[in-house]
N, C-alpha and C positions, 0 to 999 in steps of 0.2 A: 626288375631290380638288378642293375648292372653293377659292376664294380665301381664305377664312378660315383654312384649314389652312396656306397658305403664309405668311400674315402672322403666324401664331401664334408660330412659333419666332423670327421676326425681332423682333416686338413683345417677347417675353420677353428677347431679347438686348439690345434697346434699353433695356428697364427695368434690366436688370443693369448696362449701361453708364451709364446715367443716375445709378444709386445709387452707382456707384464714382466718378463725377465729383463728385457731392456730398460724399462722404467725403473726397476729395482736396481740395476747397475748404475744408472745415472744418478739415482737418489743416494746410493752408497758412495759414489764418487763425489758428489756434492758435499755430503757430510764429511767425508774424509778431507776434502779441500778446506772446509770450514775449521775443522779440528786443527789442521796443520797452520792455519792462519792464526788461530787462537794460540796455539803453542808458540809460535813465533812471536806474537805480541807479549805473551807472558814472559818468555825469556828475555825480550827487550826491556820490559819494565823491571824484571828482576835485576838485570845488568845495571840499569840506570840507578835503582835503589841502592844496590851494593856500592856503586861508585860514590854516590852521595854520602852514604854512611862512612865510607873510608875517608872521604874529603872532610866531613865533619869531625871525625875522630882526630884526623891530623891537625885540623884547626884548634881543637880542644887541647891536643897535646903542645901545641906551639904557643897557645894563649890560654893558660889555665885561669879559671875564674878564682878571684881572691875569696877566701873563706870569710863569711860574715862574722863580725864581732858578736861575741855572746852578749844576749841581752841581759841588762841589769834586772835583778830581781826587784819586782814592785813591792814597795812597803804596804803592809796591811793597814788599812785605815779603820779606826775603831769608830763605832756608831755611837753617837751620844744618845743616851736615853732621856726622854723627856718625862719628867714627874708631874703628875697631874694632881 
């Protein structure tokens, strides 16, 4: 049993561990990239929504809707009773 036999399993384990760490880093980077894309899309959609709401509010202020006329009260209809 020489020193190379002792280091061989350790070096293989270290290589597996290093590969695992690299995969973890790439997965974390991909998740962060997707999160940034989602945040950017959300911010863009929020800006569009706020701009539309401001445009709608300006339109409503410039063109107010006329208030509907109050409806006339309906007259109560009496039912005729039929005598048998």
